C-alpha positions as CSV (number, residue, x, y, z in Angstrom):
1,M,-103.9,-63.6,35.9
2,D,-103.7,-66.4,33.4
3,Y,-105.7,-69.3,34.9
4,V,-104.6,-71.5,32.5
5,D,-101.1,-71.2,33.2
6,P,-99.8,-74.3,35.3
7,A,-97.8,-71.8,37.6
8,N,-101.6,-71.0,39.1
9,S,-102.6,-74.7,39.5
10,L,-100.7,-75.3,43.0
11,N,-102.6,-78.0,44.8
12,M,-105.2,-78.4,42.3
13,P,-104.2,-82.4,41.8
14,E,-104.8,-82.9,45.3
15,M,-107.9,-81.0,45.5
16,A,-109.3,-82.9,42.3
17,D,-108.5,-86.5,43.6
18,M,-110.4,-85.4,47.1
19,T,-113.3,-84.6,45.0
20,F,-113.3,-87.1,42.9
21,A,-113.0,-89.3,46.0
22,M,-116.0,-87.9,47.5
23,D,-118.2,-88.1,44.5
24,F,-117.2,-91.9,44.1
25,L,-118.1,-92.4,48.1
26,I,-121.7,-90.8,47.4
27,R,-122.0,-92.7,44.0
28,A,-121.2,-96.1,46.1
29,K,-123.8,-95.2,48.9
30,E,-126.5,-94.5,46.2
31,G,-125.5,-98.1,44.9
32,V,-125.7,-99.8,47.9
33,R,-129.0,-97.9,48.5
34,N,-130.5,-98.6,44.9
35,M,-129.4,-102.4,45.5
36,A,-130.8,-102.9,48.8
37,V,-134.2,-101.6,47.3
38,A,-134.0,-103.6,44.4
39,L,-133.5,-106.7,46.6
40,T,-136.5,-106.0,48.6
41,E,-138.9,-105.9,45.4
42,T,-136.9,-109.2,43.7
43,V,-139.1,-112.7,44.3
44,T,-137.0,-114.6,42.0
45,P,-134.4,-116.6,44.1
46,E,-131.8,-116.5,41.2
47,V,-132.2,-112.9,41.0
48,R,-132.1,-112.2,44.7
49,A,-128.8,-114.1,45.1
50,L,-127.4,-112.1,42.3
51,L,-128.6,-108.9,43.7
52,R,-127.2,-110.0,47.5
53,D,-123.9,-110.7,46.1
54,Q,-123.9,-107.2,44.5
55,L,-125.0,-105.7,47.6
56,H,-122.1,-107.2,49.8
57,N,-119.7,-105.9,46.7
58,G,-121.1,-102.4,46.8
59,I,-120.6,-102.3,50.8
60,A,-117.0,-103.7,50.4
61,M,-116.2,-101.0,47.8
62,H,-117.8,-98.3,49.9
63,Q,-115.5,-99.4,53.0
64,E,-112.6,-99.2,50.6
65,I,-113.1,-95.8,49.5
66,T,-114.0,-94.9,53.2
67,D,-110.9,-96.4,54.1
68,L,-108.8,-94.6,51.3
69,M,-110.3,-91.3,52.1
70,I,-109.7,-91.4,56.0
71,R,-106.1,-92.6,55.4
72,K,-105.6,-89.5,53.2
73,K,-107.4,-87.4,56.0
74,W,-109.9,-86.3,53.1
75,F,-112.9,-87.6,55.3
76,H,-113.5,-87.3,59.1
77,P,-116.4,-89.4,60.1
78,Y,-115.5,-89.4,63.7
79,D,-114.5,-85.9,64.1
80,L,-117.4,-83.5,63.3
81,Q,-115.8,-80.7,64.1
82,E,-112.7,-81.5,61.7
83,Q,-115.5,-82.4,58.9
84,Y,-117.1,-79.1,59.2
85,Q,-113.9,-77.1,58.5
86,L,-113.1,-79.5,55.6
87,D,-116.2,-79.0,54.3
88,V,-116.2,-74.8,55.0
89,L,-113.0,-74.8,53.2
90,S,-114.4,-76.8,50.1
91,A,-117.0,-74.7,50.2
92,G,-114.8,-71.3,50.0
93,Q,-112.6,-73.1,47.4
94,T,-115.9,-73.4,45.4
95,V,-116.8,-69.9,45.8
96,E,-113.7,-68.8,44.7
97,I,-113.2,-71.0,41.6
98,G,-116.8,-69.5,40.6
99,K,-115.3,-66.3,40.8
100,L,-112.7,-66.8,38.4
101,N,-112.5,-65.5,34.6
102,L,-111.4,-68.5,33.1
103,F,-112.7,-67.2,29.9
104,P,-110.7,-64.1,29.0
105,G,-110.7,-62.3,26.0
106,D,-107.4,-62.8,24.8
107,T,-106.7,-66.2,24.9
108,S,-103.4,-65.8,22.5
109,R,-100.7,-67.8,24.3
110,K,-98.2,-66.1,22.3
111,G,-95.2,-65.0,24.6
112,M,-95.9,-67.7,26.9
113,F,-93.2,-69.8,26.0
114,D,-89.5,-69.1,25.9
115,R,-88.9,-70.3,22.5
116,L,-90.8,-71.6,19.0
117,P,-91.6,-75.3,19.1
118,D,-89.4,-75.8,16.0
119,E,-86.5,-73.7,17.3
120,H,-84.5,-77.0,17.9
121,R,-84.2,-77.6,14.1
122,G,-82.9,-74.0,13.5
123,G,-85.7,-72.8,11.6
124,S,-88.8,-71.1,11.7
125,M,-91.9,-73.3,10.7
126,A,-94.6,-72.2,12.8
């Protein structure tokens, strides 16, 4: 099976979007946590004001990402059973992707296309 063939990437864009959104959410949470720690260790009033503004922006961004993920049904923070099922599905897909032979010995794409790239010009220049 040729895993590079676009026909074999069914639902892949949606799964990628969900993965990117979850990674973004985790990184936003890390940013909020780091900003809060930095705020507690800063004594300069100007820097504290700057960090406080950044903390508020980070919290707002985290909320926007969470709302998007809930709306798209990629995240279920209020239904742990549903979230568990989603996590199990995600783990299973990760295991299946890990089993794929993504680098086959024959990487030739000859025969994959129905015509040569320059066939429309009436010649064979490939």
